[in-house]
N, C-alpha and C positions, 0 to 999 in steps of 0.2 A: 287644552288644560289635561283631557283623560289620556292626550299620550305623553304627556310628562309622567302616569304612573305606570303605564301599560307600551313600552317602546315597542313591540313588534306588533300591536293592534292591525288588523287590516282595517283600512278607513272604510271599509260598508259598514263593518259590524257596529260601532255607534249609530252611522245613519240611517241604517235600514232595522235594526234589531233593537240596539239599548234604548236610543232617545223615543221609539215610537211607543215599547213597553213603558217606560216612565210616563210619557203624555199619557196613555191610556188609565196608570195607575193613579196620578194625580186627579184624571175628571171622575172616576170611580169613588176616590177618599172626598172629595168635595162633595161628591152627592151624598156620601155614606154622612157625613159630618156636618151635612145642611149649610155648608159653607157656600160663601159666593162664585160664581161661575165666572166672575171678572177675575177674580184671585188665580183662579187654576188658569185659565187662558194668561192671563200676564205671567204667571209659572213657563208655561208652554212655549211661550215667544222665547222666553231665554235659553232653553233648552240646545238651542244650536252652539250656543257660546260653550258648550262642552265642548267638543270636538273643533271649534273653529278657533278657538282663542289659544294663540301660543305667544304671539307677540303683537305689536300694533301694526304694525305692516300687514302682515297676513288677518285681522279684523278689518283693515281697511279695503283691502284688495278682496274683501270676499263680502261685503257688505248687502249684496244681492242675493247670496246664497242662504246668508244667514236669514233674511225677509223671508224666502220663498221656503224655507225648511221650518220658520217658525211660524208662518200662519198654516202650513200643512199640520203640524202637531198641535196648533190650536184647535183647529177643525177636528182632528183625531181626539183630544180633549174633550172638546165639546158634545162630541157624540157619545161617548164615552158617559159624559153626564148626563145627558139626556135618555141615554139607555137605562142607566141605574137609577135615575130618580124616579123613572116611570115603573119600572121594577118592584122599587119600594114602595108605589105609593097604593 
């Protein structure tokens, strides 16, 4: 989906830069707003869909990468949540 907006974007930029930053920001914001961590983890699991989804065939062929990157981003979100919530206590 992100490639529809940015046509010439390098594939590594959203994978290694944009989505991890978004995952960390989601974790920090949920800790600051005293929100539930499960909401943050659910949002982080959906982050890979930003750069995987272009059509249905792409989603079907990349389900394993969606799960792998989603779990990694969820772990990053959980780490940011825990670090931020400890710093605020």
